[in-house]
C-alpha positions as CSV (number, residue, x, y, z in Angstrom):
1,L,-20.3,-3.2,28.1
2,D,-21.7,-6.7,29.6
3,E,-25.2,-5.7,29.0
4,L,-24.9,-4.6,25.5
5,E,-25.5,-6.9,22.5
6,I,-23.7,-6.8,19.5
7,K,-25.8,-8.5,16.4
8,Y,-25.2,-5.5,14.2
9,F,-22.6,-3.1,12.6
10,R,-24.6,-0.5,13.8
11,D,-25.0,-1.7,17.2
12,L,-21.5,-0.7,17.8
13,K,-22.8,2.7,18.5
14,K,-23.1,1.4,22.1
15,V,-19.4,0.9,22.5
16,E,-18.6,4.0,21.0
17,D,-21.3,5.9,23.1
18,V,-19.8,4.3,26.4
19,L,-16.6,4.8,26.1
20,S,-15.8,8.1,24.1
21,K,-15.1,10.1,26.7
22,L,-11.9,7.4,27.2
23,G,-10.3,8.6,23.6
24,G,-10.1,6.6,20.0
25,N,-7.9,4.5,20.7
26,V,-9.8,2.8,23.6
27,V,-12.5,2.8,21.3
28,V,-11.1,1.1,18.4
29,S,-9.1,-1.2,20.6
30,A,-12.8,-2.6,22.5
31,E,-14.7,-2.6,18.9
32,L,-11.8,-4.6,16.9
33,A,-12.1,-6.8,20.5
34,I,-15.6,-7.3,19.8
35,L,-15.2,-8.2,16.2
36,N,-12.6,-10.8,17.5
37,C,-15.5,-12.3,18.9
38,F,-16.9,-13.4,16.1
39,E,-15.5,-16.5,13.8
40,K,-15.4,-14.8,10.7
41,P,-15.5,-10.8,11.0
42,W,-15.3,-9.3,7.9
43,E,-18.4,-11.5,7.0
44,F,-20.1,-9.2,10.2
45,L,-18.6,-6.2,8.8
46,G,-20.3,-7.2,5.1
47,G,-17.4,-8.1,2.9
48,K,-15.0,-10.7,1.6
49,K,-12.7,-9.3,-1.1
50,I,-9.3,-9.0,-0.3
51,P,-7.3,-5.7,-0.7
52,L,-3.9,-5.6,-2.2
53,P,-1.4,-4.9,-0.4
54,I,0.9,-1.5,-0.5
55,G,4.1,-1.4,1.5
56,N,6.8,0.6,2.9
57,C,10.0,-0.1,1.3
58,V,12.1,2.9,1.8
59,G,11.8,5.0,4.7
60,G,13.1,8.5,6.0
61,G,11.4,12.0,7.1
62,K,10.0,12.3,10.4
63,H,9.8,8.6,10.8
64,Y,13.9,8.4,11.2
65,R,15.8,10.8,13.5
66,G,19.3,10.4,11.6
67,K,20.1,10.9,8.1
68,S,18.0,9.6,5.5
69,T,15.6,10.8,2.6
70,D,13.4,13.9,3.3
71,I,10.6,11.5,1.3
72,Q,8.9,9.7,4.3
73,E,8.1,6.6,2.3
74,F,8.9,4.9,-0.8
75,L,6.4,2.2,-1.6
76,V,5.9,-0.6,-4.0
77,Y,2.5,-2.2,-5.1
78,S,2.4,-5.2,-7.2
79,K,-0.2,-5.5,-9.8
80,A,-0.8,-9.1,-9.3
81,E,-4.3,-11.1,-9.3
82,S,-3.9,-12.2,-6.0
83,F,-3.4,-11.0,-2.4
84,F,-0.4,-14.1,-2.2
85,D,1.1,-13.0,-5.3
86,A,1.4,-9.4,-4.4
87,N,3.0,-9.7,-1.2
88,F,5.7,-12.1,-2.4
89,A,6.5,-9.8,-5.0
90,N,6.5,-6.6,-3.0
91,K,8.8,-8.8,-0.4
92,R,10.8,-9.8,-3.4
93,V,11.6,-6.0,-4.2
94,Y,12.4,-5.0,-0.5
95,G,15.2,-8.0,-0.5
96,R,16.5,-6.7,-3.8
97,M,16.5,-3.0,-1.8
98,K,18.5,-4.4,0.9
99,K,21.1,-5.7,-0.6
100,K,21.6,-2.2,-2.2
101,L,21.3,0.0,0.3
102,G,22.1,-2.3,3.6
103,N,20.3,-3.4,6.7
104,K,19.4,-0.2,8.1
105,V,15.3,0.3,9.2
106,N,13.2,2.4,10.7
107,D,10.2,1.5,13.2
108,E,7.9,0.3,10.3
109,C,10.8,-2.1,9.3
110,A,11.4,0.0,6.2
111,L,15.1,0.2,4.8
112,V,16.6,3.2,5.7
113,T,19.5,5.1,3.5
114,G,21.5,8.2,3.2
115,K,21.0,8.3,-0.1
116,S,18.9,11.0,-1.8
117,N,15.4,11.3,-3.0
118,L,16.2,10.8,-6.5
119,E,19.0,8.0,-6.3
120,V,16.4,6.2,-4.0
121,L,13.7,6.5,-7.1
122,E,16.5,5.6,-9.4
123,I,17.3,2.3,-7.5
124,L,14.2,1.4,-6.6
125,S,12.4,1.9,-10.2
126,R,15.3,-0.9,-11.9
127,E,14.9,-3.2,-9.1
128,C,11.3,-3.2,-9.6
129,E,11.5,-3.4,-13.3
130,K,13.8,-6.4,-13.0
131,E,11.6,-8.4,-10.4
132,S,8.3,-7.3,-13.0
133,L,10.5,-9.3,-15.4
134,E,10.9,-12.0,-13.4
135,L,7.2,-12.6,-12.0
136,G,5.3,-11.8,-15.3
137,F,3.6,-8.5,-13.3
138,D,3.9,-5.0,-13.1
139,I,5.4,-3.7,-9.8
140,K,4.9,-0.1,-9.6
141,I,6.3,2.4,-6.9
142,G,3.7,4.6,-4.7
143,L,5.1,7.4,-2.5
144,D,4.2,9.5,0.6
145,M,5.5,12.4,0.5
146,A,4.2,13.7,4.2
147,A,4.6,17.0,2.5
148,N,3.4,18.8,6.4
149,S,7.0,17.7,7.0
150,L,8.9,19.6,4.1
151,F,6.4,23.0,4.2
152,D,8.2,26.0,6.6
153,R,4.5,27.9,6.0
154,I,5.5,29.3,2.7
155,R,7.9,26.6,0.5
156,Y,8.9,23.5,0.6
157,R,12.2,22.7,1.6
158,Y,14.3,19.6,0.8
159,S,17.6,18.7,2.5
160,N,18.7,15.7,0.2
161,F,17.0,16.3,-3.2
162,S,19.5,14.4,-5.0
163,E,22.9,13.6,-5.6
164,T,24.4,16.4,-6.9
165,V,21.8,19.2,-5.4
166,K,21.1,18.2,-1.6
167,K,19.3,21.4,-0.5
168,K,16.1,22.9,-3.2
169,I,13.5,25.1,-1.7
170,L,10.3,24.9,-4.0
171,S,7.5,27.2,-3.9
172,R,3.6,25.7,-3.9
173,E,3.7,26.0,-7.5
174,K,7.1,24.3,-8.0
175,Q,6.6,21.5,-5.6
176,I,2.9,20.5,-7.6
177,E,5.2,21.2,-11.0
178,F,8.2,18.5,-9.3
179,V,5.4,15.9,-7.9
180,N,3.6,15.6,-11.8
181,W,7.0,15.6,-12.7
182,L,7.8,12.4,-10.3
183,I,4.7,10.9,-11.5
184,E,5.5,10.9,-15.2
185,E,9.4,9.6,-15.0
186,Y,8.6,7.0,-12.8
187,D,5.4,5.9,-13.9
188,L,4.1,6.3,-9.6
189,I,0.8,4.6,-9.4
190,Y,0.2,6.4,-6.1
191,V,1.6,9.8,-4.1
192,E,0.1,10.6,-0.7
193,D,0.0,13.9,0.6
194,P,2.0,15.6,-1.8
195,L,1.1,19.0,-0.4
196,E,0.6,20.1,3.1
197,E,-2.4,19.7,4.9
198,R,-4.7,23.1,4.2
199,D,-4.0,23.0,0.1
200,F,-7.2,21.6,-0.7
201,D,-7.0,23.1,-3.7
202,G,-3.7,22.4,-4.8
203,F,-4.6,18.4,-4.7
204,S,-6.8,19.0,-7.9
205,E,-3.8,19.9,-9.5
206,I,-1.7,16.5,-9.1
207,E,-2.2,14.5,-12.0
208,G,-2.5,10.6,-11.6
209,M,-3.3,8.7,-8.0
210,V,-3.1,11.3,-5.7
211,V,-3.6,10.1,-2.1
212,G,-5.5,11.9,1.0
213,D,-3.6,10.8,4.9
214,D,-3.2,14.6,6.8
215,L,-5.5,16.5,4.5
216,I,-8.3,14.2,5.5
217,C,-7.5,12.5,8.5
218,T,-10.4,10.1,8.3
219,N,-12.8,13.0,8.8
220,L,-15.8,13.0,6.6
221,E,-16.0,16.9,6.7
222,R,-12.5,17.0,5.1
223,L,-13.4,14.3,2.5
224,K,-16.3,16.1,1.3
225,K,-14.1,19.5,1.2
226,S,-11.5,17.7,-0.9
227,K,-11.1,18.1,-4.8
228,G,-9.7,16.4,-7.1
229,L,-8.6,13.5,-4.6
230,K,-8.5,9.9,-6.3
231,G,-7.6,8.2,-2.7
232,V,-8.1,8.5,1.1
233,I,-6.2,6.7,3.8
234,V,-8.7,5.3,6.6
235,K,-7.0,5.0,10.3
236,P,-10.0,4.3,12.3
237,N,-8.1,5.3,15.4
238,Q,-8.0,8.9,13.9
239,V,-11.9,9.5,14.0
240,G,-12.3,8.2,17.0
241,G,-14.7,4.4,16.0
242,L,-15.3,2.4,13.6
243,I,-19.0,3.9,12.6
244,E,-17.4,7.0,11.5
245,S,-14.9,5.2,9.9
246,K,-17.2,3.6,7.7
247,K,-19.2,6.6,6.6
248,V,-15.7,7.5,5.3
249,V,-15.3,4.6,3.3
250,D,-18.6,4.7,1.9
251,Y,-19.0,8.4,0.9
252,A,-15.4,7.4,-0.5
253,K,-16.9,5.2,-2.5
254,S,-19.7,6.7,-4.1
255,K,-17.3,9.4,-4.9
256,G,-14.8,6.7,-6.8
257,I,-12.3,7.5,-4.3
258,K,-10.1,4.8,-3.5
259,C,-9.9,3.3,0.2
260,V,-6.6,2.5,1.7
261,I,-6.8,0.8,5.2
262,S,-3.8,1.9,6.9
263,H,-1.3,0.8,9.8
264,R,0.5,3.9,12.0
265,S,4.1,4.1,12.5
266,G,3.9,2.6,16.0
267,E,2.0,-0.8,15.6
268,T,1.0,-3.7,17.9
269,M,0.6,-7.1,17.0
270,D,-3.5,-6.4,16.4
271,Y,-4.6,-7.4,12.7
272,G,-8.0,-5.9,13.2
273,I,-7.0,-3.6,9.9
274,S,-6.8,-6.7,8.1
275,D,-10.4,-7.2,8.9
276,L,-11.5,-4.1,8.2
277,G,-9.9,-4.2,4.9
278,V,-11.3,-7.2,3.9
279,G,-15.2,-6.6,5.6
280,W,-15.5,-3.2,4.0
281,E,-13.7,-4.2,0.5
282,V,-11.4,-1.0,0.4
283,G,-9.1,-1.5,-2.5
284,M,-5.7,-1.6,-0.7
285,I,-4.3,-2.1,2.6
286,K,-1.2,-0.5,3.8
287,C,0.5,-1.9,6.5
288,G,4.6,-2.2,5.5
289,I,6.3,-5.5,4.2
290,T,8.0,-6.8,6.9
291,G,8.8,-7.2,10.5
292,K,6.7,-9.0,13.1
293,E,3.6,-5.9,13.8
294,R,3.1,-6.1,9.8
295,N,3.6,-9.8,8.8
296,V,0.6,-10.5,11.2
297,K,-1.4,-8.1,9.0
298,L,-0.5,-9.7,6.0
299,E,-0.8,-13.0,7.1
């Protein structure tokens, strides 16, 4: 690596060729370390537009072992004119929800509750509306349903569906109907992985901004296979390096698909995805709302 000269983004391919056998985490770590050698990494990447944050406010599913919601992430997205205002608003909503739900958190510092999916949506909807009125701009709700964790190879199983109906089993068709109802009922701005990762056709039947994470895995060929997708999660270490990740970003933009640069559940103090988000001029960054590993990416 000492002999490699990095002048342009494409030169990172030299790093990937040397380190590829060691795995995606090693490759991406080395590439981000190289970016940090530049005074303004985002300019090296070719951009300067700051994405708006979408933050995990309430969490459950596979991200928490105790009693929680079936839905993995209840997200908030503030439609402010600046990143500062949007981040401030997200934290305000988080503070409101903390008063309603208590202090228990998961590994992403999202609040955890034993309340049902629909109960949380009702509470979050009210608190977003109150904060929107106070701040003067809309604060919307998004969901990461992580439907793989709900799917049993045939149907979708919920164990904490609503206050009155705890267990609920939905067919594929009923899951699509339920998700579309959620979008309309709660004016959802974002729905990630509403169906299991093999159901490419089903994603085209979801209304609104349907986003693929497990469906795509930052893989260009899977993205090309997708139908009706409005957004895609970009996680550089999923695909083995920044070169391939950038191909996904470029293709998505060419097709009018929004890119969401994203953290991982188990995070470090590295803020590389923030530089990538600005440099690649993606529309949104998903990196939590609070907690030291999340704040470092937002500051």
